[in-house]
Backbone atoms as SQL, in Angstrom:
CREATE TABLE atoms (id INTEGER PRIMARY KEY, chain TEXT, resi INTEGER, resn TEXT, atom TEXT, x REAL, y REAL, z REAL);
INSERT INTO atoms VALUES
  (1, 'A', 1, 'MET', 'N', 88.268, 73.968, 125.636),
  (2, 'A', 1, 'MET', 'CA', 88.550, 75.202, 126.110),
  (3, 'A', 1, 'MET', 'C', 90.218, 75.408, 126.342),
  (4, 'A', 2, 'ASP', 'N', 90.454, 75.098, 127.002),
  (5, 'A', 2, 'ASP', 'CA', 91.646, 74.857, 127.404),
  (6, 'A', 2, 'ASP', 'C', 91.951, 75.214, 126.661),
  (7, 'A', 3, 'ASP', 'N', 92.546, 74.034, 125.541),
  (8, 'A', 3, 'ASP', 'CA', 93.553, 74.270, 125.084),
  (9, 'A', 3, 'ASP', 'C', 93.132, 75.010, 123.912),
  (10, 'A', 4, 'ASN', 'N', 91.754, 75.251, 123.669),
  (11, 'A', 4, 'ASN', 'CA', 92.460, 76.390, 122.404),
  (12, 'A', 4, 'ASN', 'C', 92.866, 77.270, 122.556),
  (13, 'A', 5, 'VAL', 'N', 92.166, 77.765, 124.822),
  (14, 'A', 5, 'VAL', 'CA', 93.242, 79.234, 125.450),
  (15, 'A', 5, 'VAL', 'C', 94.459, 78.875, 125.451),
  (16, 'A', 6, 'SER', 'N', 95.536, 77.822, 125.348),
  (17, 'A', 6, 'SER', 'CA', 97.045, 77.682, 125.519),
  (18, 'A', 6, 'SER', 'C', 97.647, 77.888, 124.806),
  (19, 'A', 7, 'ARG', 'N', 97.105, 77.197, 123.445),
  (20, 'A', 7, 'ARG', 'CA', 96.920, 77.197, 121.902),
  (21, 'A', 7, 'ARG', 'C', 97.907, 79.200, 121.442),
  (22, 'A', 8, 'LEU', 'N', 96.478, 79.814, 121.878),
  (23, 'A', 8, 'LEU', 'CA', 96.109, 81.006, 121.703),
  (24, 'A', 8, 'LEU', 'C', 97.518, 81.332, 122.644),
  (25, 'A', 9, 'GLY', 'N', 97.305, 81.468, 123.859),
  (26, 'A', 9, 'GLY', 'CA', 98.734, 82.377, 124.855),
  (27, 'A', 9, 'GLY', 'C', 99.794, 81.607, 123.675),
  (28, 'A', 10, 'GLU', 'N', 100.116, 80.497, 123.367),
  (29, 'A', 10, 'GLU', 'CA', 101.207, 80.583, 123.580),
  (30, 'A', 10, 'GLU', 'C', 101.611, 80.734, 121.874),
  (31, 'A', 11, 'HIS', 'N', 100.763, 81.388, 121.391),
  (32, 'A', 11, 'HIS', 'CA', 100.522, 82.046, 119.448),
  (33, 'A', 11, 'HIS', 'C', 101.279, 83.449, 120.287),
  (34, 'A', 12, 'LEU', 'N', 100.453, 84.346, 121.343),
  (35, 'A', 12, 'LEU', 'CA', 100.586, 85.086, 121.619),
  (36, 'A', 12, 'LEU', 'C', 102.016, 84.852, 122.276),
  (37, 'A', 13, 'ARG', 'N', 102.536, 84.124, 122.769),
  (38, 'A', 13, 'ARG', 'CA', 104.379, 84.668, 123.148),
  (39, 'A', 13, 'ARG', 'C', 105.305, 84.848, 122.233),
  (40, 'A', 14, 'GLN', 'N', 104.271, 83.834, 120.594),
  (41, 'A', 14, 'GLN', 'CA', 105.259, 83.523, 119.397),
  (42, 'A', 14, 'GLN', 'C', 105.489, 85.006, 118.998),
  (43, 'A', 15, 'TRP', 'N', 104.586, 85.524, 118.901),
  (44, 'A', 15, 'TRP', 'CA', 104.948, 87.057, 118.264),
  (45, 'A', 15, 'TRP', 'C', 105.241, 87.989, 118.746),
  (46, 'A', 16, 'ARG', 'N', 104.777, 88.109, 119.829),
  (47, 'A', 16, 'ARG', 'CA', 105.846, 88.987, 121.051),
  (48, 'A', 16, 'ARG', 'C', 107.600, 88.753, 120.491),
  (49, 'A', 17, 'ILE', 'N', 108.096, 87.490, 120.073),
  (50, 'A', 17, 'ILE', 'CA', 109.081, 87.346, 120.134),
  (51, 'A', 17, 'ILE', 'C', 109.510, 88.071, 119.116),
  (52, 'A', 18, 'LEU', 'N', 108.795, 86.919, 117.871),
  (53, 'A', 18, 'LEU', 'CA', 109.231, 88.203, 116.950),
  (54, 'A', 18, 'LEU', 'C', 109.048, 89.049, 116.936),
  (55, 'A', 19, 'LEU', 'N', 108.268, 90.155, 117.135),
  (56, 'A', 19, 'LEU', 'CA', 108.760, 91.310, 117.549),
  (57, 'A', 19, 'LEU', 'C', 109.531, 92.241, 117.783),
  (58, 'A', 20, 'GLY', 'N', 110.557, 90.574, 118.500),
  (59, 'A', 20, 'GLY', 'CA', 111.655, 91.201, 119.595),
  (60, 'A', 20, 'GLY', 'C', 110.781, 92.155, 120.292),
  (61, 'A', 21, 'LEU', 'N', 110.523, 92.510, 120.816),
  (62, 'A', 21, 'LEU', 'CA', 109.720, 92.405, 122.478),
  (63, 'A', 21, 'LEU', 'C', 110.188, 91.570, 123.000),
  (64, 'A', 22, 'SER', 'N', 110.249, 91.606, 124.651),
  (65, 'A', 22, 'SER', 'CA', 110.345, 91.089, 125.367),
  (66, 'A', 22, 'SER', 'C', 109.553, 91.426, 126.472),
  (67, 'A', 23, 'GLN', 'N', 109.018, 90.947, 127.357),
  (68, 'A', 23, 'GLN', 'CA', 107.601, 90.806, 128.372),
  (69, 'A', 23, 'GLN', 'C', 108.173, 91.674, 128.959),
  (70, 'A', 24, 'GLU', 'N', 109.544, 91.832, 129.911),
  (71, 'A', 24, 'GLU', 'CA', 109.404, 93.123, 130.192),
  (72, 'A', 24, 'GLU', 'C', 108.487, 94.679, 129.797),
  (73, 'A', 25, 'LEU', 'N', 108.493, 94.704, 128.060),
  (74, 'A', 25, 'LEU', 'CA', 108.619, 95.946, 127.426),
  (75, 'A', 25, 'LEU', 'C', 107.822, 95.346, 126.448),
  (76, 'A', 26, 'ALA', 'N', 107.034, 93.977, 126.517),
  (77, 'A', 26, 'ALA', 'CA', 105.670, 94.091, 126.015),
  (78, 'A', 26, 'ALA', 'C', 105.082, 94.460, 127.691),
  (79, 'A', 27, 'ALA', 'N', 104.787, 93.948, 128.610),
  (80, 'A', 27, 'ALA', 'CA', 103.703, 94.230, 129.675),
  (81, 'A', 27, 'ALA', 'C', 104.020, 95.586, 129.252),
  (82, 'A', 28, 'ASP', 'N', 105.089, 96.246, 130.003),
  (83, 'A', 28, 'ASP', 'CA', 105.309, 98.107, 129.903),
  (84, 'A', 28, 'ASP', 'C', 103.600, 98.713, 129.197),
  (85, 'A', 29, 'ARG', 'N', 103.819, 98.405, 127.680),
  (86, 'A', 29, 'ARG', 'CA', 103.613, 98.595, 126.479),
  (87, 'A', 29, 'ARG', 'C', 101.828, 98.758, 126.021),
  (88, 'A', 30, 'ALA', 'N', 102.166, 97.317, 126.732),
  (89, 'A', 30, 'ALA', 'CA', 100.114, 97.065, 126.593),
  (90, 'A', 30, 'ALA', 'C', 99.563, 97.144, 128.691),
  (91, 'A', 31, 'ASN', 'N', 100.597, 98.120, 129.491),
  (92, 'A', 31, 'ASN', 'CA', 100.200, 98.542, 130.606),
  (93, 'A', 31, 'ASN', 'C', 99.413, 97.437, 131.621),
  (94, 'A', 32, 'LEU', 'N', 100.550, 96.173, 131.690),
  (95, 'A', 32, 'LEU', 'CA', 99.992, 94.886, 131.718),
  (96, 'A', 32, 'LEU', 'C', 101.568, 94.514, 133.509),
  (97, 'A', 33, 'SER', 'N', 100.523, 94.342, 133.832),
  (98, 'A', 33, 'SER', 'CA', 102.504, 94.047, 135.051),
  (99, 'A', 33, 'SER', 'C', 102.492, 92.290, 133.767),
  (100, 'A', 34, 'LEU', 'N', 103.512, 92.557, 135.314),
  (101, 'A', 34, 'LEU', 'CA', 104.464, 90.870, 134.481),
  (102, 'A', 34, 'LEU', 'C', 103.536, 90.300, 134.189),
  (103, 'A', 35, 'PRO', 'N', 103.506, 89.280, 136.057),
  (104, 'A', 35, 'PRO', 'CA', 102.271, 88.290, 135.640),
  (105, 'A', 35, 'PRO', 'C', 101.378, 87.900, 134.996),
  (106, 'A', 36, 'THR', 'N', 100.710, 89.625, 135.041),
  (107, 'A', 36, 'THR', 'CA', 98.661, 89.080, 133.660),
  (108, 'A', 36, 'THR', 'C', 99.831, 88.787, 132.196),
  (109, 'A', 37, 'LEU', 'N', 100.289, 89.837, 131.990),
  (110, 'A', 37, 'LEU', 'CA', 101.485, 88.544, 131.213),
  (111, 'A', 37, 'LEU', 'C', 101.435, 87.555, 130.798),
  (112, 'A', 38, 'ARG', 'N', 102.103, 87.113, 131.364),
  (113, 'A', 38, 'ARG', 'CA', 102.356, 85.954, 131.680),
  (114, 'A', 38, 'ARG', 'C', 101.873, 84.893, 131.866),
  (115, 'A', 39, 'ARG', 'N', 101.177, 84.978, 132.345),
  (116, 'A', 39, 'ARG', 'CA', 99.732, 84.383, 132.602),
  (117, 'A', 39, 'ARG', 'C', 98.444, 84.111, 131.327),
  (118, 'A', 40, 'ILE', 'N', 98.696, 85.555, 130.406),
  (119, 'A', 40, 'ILE', 'CA', 98.468, 84.949, 128.920),
  (120, 'A', 40, 'ILE', 'C', 99.092, 84.697, 128.360),
  (121, 'A', 41, 'GLU', 'N', 100.190, 84.372, 128.501),
  (122, 'A', 41, 'GLU', 'CA', 101.026, 83.347, 128.695),
  (123, 'A', 41, 'GLU', 'C', 101.128, 81.824, 128.027),
  (124, 'A', 42, 'ARG', 'N', 100.922, 82.636, 129.045),
  (125, 'A', 42, 'ARG', 'CA', 100.509, 80.544, 128.999),
  (126, 'A', 42, 'ARG', 'C', 99.219, 79.910, 128.915),
  (127, 'A', 43, 'GLY', 'N', 98.076, 80.708, 128.431),
  (128, 'A', 43, 'GLY', 'CA', 96.902, 80.492, 128.739),
  (129, 'A', 43, 'GLY', 'C', 96.058, 80.146, 130.113),
  (130, 'A', 44, 'ASP', 'N', 96.082, 81.065, 130.891),
  (131, 'A', 44, 'ASP', 'CA', 95.165, 80.953, 131.234),
  (132, 'A', 44, 'ASP', 'C', 93.991, 81.917, 130.888),
  (133, 'A', 45, 'PRO', 'N', 92.781, 81.321, 131.352),
  (134, 'A', 45, 'PRO', 'CA', 91.638, 81.580, 131.275),
  (135, 'A', 45, 'PRO', 'C', 90.784, 82.505, 132.496),
  (136, 'A', 46, 'GLY', 'N', 91.464, 82.858, 133.685),
  (137, 'A', 46, 'GLY', 'CA', 91.210, 83.901, 134.110),
  (138, 'A', 46, 'GLY', 'C', 91.878, 85.084, 133.697),
  (139, 'A', 47, 'VAL', 'N', 92.769, 85.302, 132.849),
  (140, 'A', 47, 'VAL', 'CA', 92.729, 86.689, 132.861),
  (141, 'A', 47, 'VAL', 'C', 91.337, 87.980, 132.124),
  (142, 'A', 48, 'ARG', 'N', 91.221, 88.859, 132.811),
  (143, 'A', 48, 'ARG', 'CA', 90.817, 90.154, 131.804),
  (144, 'A', 48, 'ARG', 'C', 90.713, 89.860, 130.468),
  (145, 'A', 49, 'LEU', 'N', 89.891, 90.148, 129.916),
  (146, 'A', 49, 'LEU', 'CA', 89.051, 90.022, 128.366),
  (147, 'A', 49, 'LEU', 'C', 90.785, 91.537, 127.754),
  (148, 'A', 50, 'GLY', 'N', 89.992, 92.348, 129.034),
  (149, 'A', 50, 'GLY', 'CA', 90.300, 93.272, 128.394),
  (150, 'A', 50, 'GLY', 'C', 92.507, 93.577, 128.390),
  (151, 'A', 51, 'SER', 'N', 92.785, 92.685, 129.165),
  (152, 'A', 51, 'SER', 'CA', 93.979, 92.632, 129.747),
  (153, 'A', 51, 'SER', 'C', 95.176, 91.802, 127.627),
  (154, 'A', 52, 'PHE', 'N', 94.271, 91.075, 127.829),
  (155, 'A', 52, 'PHE', 'CA', 94.494, 90.589, 126.560),
  (156, 'A', 52, 'PHE', 'C', 93.842, 90.747, 125.153),
  (157, 'A', 53, 'LEU', 'N', 93.106, 92.425, 124.716),
  (158, 'A', 53, 'LEU', 'CA', 93.269, 92.603, 123.830),
  (159, 'A', 53, 'LEU', 'C', 94.416, 94.084, 124.302),
  (160, 'A', 54, 'ALA', 'N', 94.531, 94.253, 124.765),
  (161, 'A', 54, 'ALA', 'CA', 95.840, 95.033, 125.123),
  (162, 'A', 54, 'ALA', 'C', 96.814, 94.432, 124.694),
  (163, 'A', 55, 'LEU', 'N', 96.745, 93.472, 125.761),
  (164, 'A', 55, 'LEU', 'CA', 98.610, 92.780, 125.023),
  (165, 'A', 55, 'LEU', 'C', 98.349, 92.788, 123.029),
  (166, 'A', 56, 'ALA', 'N', 97.360, 92.196, 122.225),
  (167, 'A', 56, 'ALA', 'CA', 97.125, 92.145, 120.977),
  (168, 'A', 56, 'ALA', 'C', 97.218, 93.122, 120.111),
  (169, 'A', 57, 'ASP', 'N', 97.200, 94.164, 121.133),
  (170, 'A', 57, 'ASP', 'CA', 97.011, 96.059, 119.882),
  (171, 'A', 57, 'ASP', 'C', 98.554, 96.000, 119.983),
  (172, 'A', 58, 'VAL', 'N', 100.003, 95.775, 121.418),
  (173, 'A', 58, 'VAL', 'CA', 100.690, 95.976, 121.044),
  (174, 'A', 58, 'VAL', 'C', 101.568, 95.718, 120.358),
  (175, 'A', 59, 'LEU', 'N', 101.108, 93.995, 119.928),
  (176, 'A', 59, 'LEU', 'CA', 101.530, 93.116, 119.356),
  (177, 'A', 59, 'LEU', 'C', 100.965, 92.972, 117.675),
  (178, 'A', 60, 'GLY', 'N', 100.390, 94.050, 117.689),
  (179, 'A', 60, 'GLY', 'CA', 98.845, 94.604, 116.242),
  (180, 'A', 60, 'GLY', 'C', 98.503, 93.664, 115.618),
  (181, 'A', 61, 'LEU', 'N', 98.003, 93.044, 116.685),
  (182, 'A', 61, 'LEU', 'CA', 96.914, 91.864, 115.941),
  (183, 'A', 61, 'LEU', 'C', 94.956, 92.496, 116.338),
  (184, 'A', 62, 'SER', 'N', 95.448, 93.834, 116.504),
  (185, 'A', 62, 'SER', 'CA', 93.854, 94.009, 117.427),
  (186, 'A', 62, 'SER', 'C', 92.768, 93.714, 115.596),
  (187, 'A', 63, 'GLU', 'N', 93.725, 94.776, 114.383),
  (188, 'A', 63, 'GLU', 'CA', 92.859, 94.105, 113.398),
  (189, 'A', 63, 'GLU', 'C', 92.203, 92.201, 112.876),
  (190, 'A', 64, 'ARG', 'N', 93.446, 91.943, 113.382),
  (191, 'A', 64, 'ARG', 'CA', 93.137, 90.535, 112.623),
  (192, 'A', 64, 'ARG', 'C', 91.989, 89.738, 113.429),
  (193, 'A', 65, 'LEU', 'N', 92.040, 90.334, 114.957),
  (194, 'A', 65, 'LEU', 'CA', 91.033, 89.822, 115.785),
  (195, 'A', 65, 'LEU', 'C', 89.709, 90.098, 115.498),
  (196, 'A', 66, 'THR', 'N', 89.538, 91.142, 115.162),
  (197, 'A', 66, 'THR', 'CA', 88.278, 91.845, 114.903),
  (198, 'A', 66, 'THR', 'C', 87.901, 91.241, 112.744),
  (199, 'A', 67, 'VAL', 'N', 88.596, 91.165, 112.164),
  (200, 'A', 67, 'VAL', 'CA', 88.088, 90.600, 111.084),
  (201, 'A', 67, 'VAL', 'C', 87.800, 88.846, 111.545),
  (202, 'A', 68, 'ALA', 'N', 88.801, 88.282, 112.045),
  (203, 'A', 68, 'ALA', 'CA', 88.654, 87.079, 113.086),
  (204, 'A', 68, 'ALA', 'C', 87.577, 86.251, 112.823),
  (205, 'A', 69, 'THR', 'N', 86.663, 87.717, 114.228),
  (206, 'A', 69, 'THR', 'CA', 85.610, 87.094, 115.127),
  (207, 'A', 69, 'THR', 'C', 83.953, 88.024, 114.215),
  (208, 'A', 70, 'ASP', 'N', 84.191, 88.697, 112.581),
  (209, 'A', 70, 'ASP', 'CA', 83.177, 89.398, 112.111),
  (210, 'A', 70, 'ASP', 'C', 82.286, 88.091, 111.806),
  (211, 'A', 71, 'PRO', 'N', 81.495, 88.144, 111.958),
  (212, 'A', 71, 'PRO', 'CA', 80.402, 86.607, 111.502),
  (213, 'A', 71, 'PRO', 'C', 79.672, 87.262, 109.736),
  (214, 'A', 72, 'LEU', 'N', 80.285, 88.179, 109.846),
  (215, 'A', 72, 'LEU', 'CA', 79.730, 88.192, 107.736),
  (216, 'A', 72, 'LEU', 'C', 81.294, 88.113, 107.342),
  (217, 'A', 73, 'ASN', 'N', 82.342, 87.328, 107.761),
  (218, 'A', 73, 'ASN', 'CA', 83.073, 86.577, 107.071),
  (219, 'A', 73, 'ASN', 'C', 82.754, 85.535, 106.512),
  (220, 'A', 74, 'THR', 'N', 81.843, 84.888, 107.417),
  (221, 'A', 74, 'THR', 'CA', 81.291, 83.761, 106.840),
  (222, 'A', 74, 'THR', 'C', 80.150, 83.177, 106.715),
  (223, 'A', 75, 'ASP', 'N', 79.998, 82.775, 105.560),
  (224, 'A', 75, 'ASP', 'CA', 79.232, 81.858, 104.317),
  (225, 'A', 75, 'ASP', 'C', 78.069, 81.372, 105.678),
  (226, 'A', 76, 'LEU', 'N', 77.846, 81.460, 106.825),
  (227, 'A', 76, 'LEU', 'CA', 76.423, 80.901, 107.734),
  (228, 'A', 76, 'LEU', 'C', 75.985, 82.738, 108.288),
  (229, 'A', 77, 'GLY', 'N', 76.995, 82.770, 108.165),
  (230, 'A', 77, 'GLY', 'CA', 76.972, 84.613, 108.761),
  (231, 'A', 77, 'GLY', 'C', 76.006, 85.920, 107.981),
  (232, 'A', 78, 'ARG', 'N', 76.586, 85.360, 106.669),
  (233, 'A', 78, 'ARG', 'CA', 76.421, 86.075, 105.221),
  (234, 'A', 78, 'ARG', 'C', 74.364, 85.373, 105.567),
  (235, 'A', 79, 'LEU', 'N', 74.500, 84.012, 105.215),
  (236, 'A', 79, 'LEU', 'CA', 73.243, 84.270, 104.732),
  (237, 'A', 79, 'LEU', 'C', 71.668, 83.851, 106.399),
  (238, 'A', 80, 'ARG', 'N', 72.781, 84.184, 107.619),
  (239, 'A', 80, 'ARG', 'CA', 72.436, 83.944, 108.087),
  (240, 'A', 80, 'ARG', 'C', 71.760, 86.151, 108.890),
  (241, 'A', 81, 'ALA', 'N', 72.221, 87.313, 108.569),
  (242, 'A', 81, 'ALA', 'CA', 72.997, 88.605, 108.290),
  (243, 'A', 81, 'ALA', 'C', 71.652, 88.924, 108.525),
  (244, 'A', 82, 'PRO', 'N', 70.222, 88.883, 107.629),
  (245, 'A', 82, 'PRO', 'CA', 68.998, 90.007, 108.895),
  (246, 'A', 82, 'PRO', 'C', 68.818, 89.703, 110.071),
  (247, 'A', 83, 'LEU', 'N', 68.757, 88.257, 110.383),
  (248, 'A', 83, 'LEU', 'CA', 68.603, 87.697, 111.759),
  (249, 'A', 83, 'LEU', 'C', 69.508, 89.544, 112.598),
  (250, 'A', 84, 'LEU', 'N', 70.425, 89.329, 112.378),
  (251, 'A', 84, 'LEU', 'CA', 70.729, 91.116, 113.364),
  (252, 'A', 84, 'LEU', 'C', 70.522, 91.901, 113.377),
  (253, 'A', 85, 'GLY', 'N', 69.333, 91.967, 112.751),
  (254, 'A', 85, 'GLY', 'CA', 68.351, 93.599, 112.867),
  (255, 'A', 85, 'GLY', 'C', 67.497, 92.871, 113.856),
  (256, 'A', 86, 'ARG', 'N', 67.519, 91.966, 114.427),
  (257, 'A', 86, 'ARG', 'CA', 66.285, 91.973, 115.481),
  (258, 'A', 86, 'ARG', 'C', 66.916, 91.682, 116.952),
  (259, 'A', 87, 'GLN', 'N', 66.209, 92.681, 117.832),
  (260, 'A', 87, 'GLN', 'CA', 66.857, 92.633, 118.869),
  (261, 'A', 87, 'GLN', 'C', 66.880, 91.866, 119.753),
  (262, 'A', 88, 'ARG', 'N', 65.972, 90.267, 120.347),
  (263, 'A', 88, 'ARG', 'CA', 66.128, 89.281, 121.195),
  (264, 'A', 88, 'ARG', 'C', 66.585, 88.114, 119.417),
  (265, 'A', 89, 'ALA', 'N', 66.839, 86.837, 119.926),
  (266, 'A', 89, 'ALA', 'CA', 67.192, 85.879, 119.555),
  (267, 'A', 89, 'ALA', 'C', 65.833, 85.101, 119.390),
  (268, 'A', 90, 'ARG', 'N', 65.698, 84.184, 117.898),
  (269, 'A', 90, 'ARG', 'CA', 64.247, 83.834, 118.655),
  (270, 'A', 90, 'ARG', 'C', 65.259, 83.060, 119.246),
  (271, 'A', 91, 'ARG', 'N', 63.693, 81.746, 120.272),
  (272, 'A', 91, 'ARG', 'CA', 64.306, 80.938, 120.650),
  (273, 'A', 91, 'ARG', 'C', 64.038, 79.361, 119.543),
  (274, 'A', 92, 'MET', 'N', 65.299, 78.249, 119.333),
  (275, 'A', 92, 'MET', 'CA', 65.441, 77.398, 119.366),
  (276, 'A', 92, 'MET', 'C', 64.595, 76.412, 119.328),
  (277, 'A', 93, 'PRO', 'N', 63.307, 75.278, 118.822),
  (278, 'A', 93, 'PRO', 'CA', 62.488, 74.113, 118.776),
  (279, 'A', 93, 'PRO', 'C', 63.644, 72.657, 120.207);
């Protein structure tokens, strides 16, 4: 998991740079402290999800995240979509 978090942080850093935003400006626009933005970019898994999402929004990535995590965009999700109407998941044997 830590490797994925590190790569995600690095990708956010790269997006920020490609968009021409300094760390200070990105942090300000996302209403984050500069140390929090740096923790996100380093891939610190202890950063609050809300902070991560605020930065993603500033970088214009919110819609991509929503699409990427939609289970109905996968074969498995479409196949098992009827299960999403249930209140509780079945216990697996």
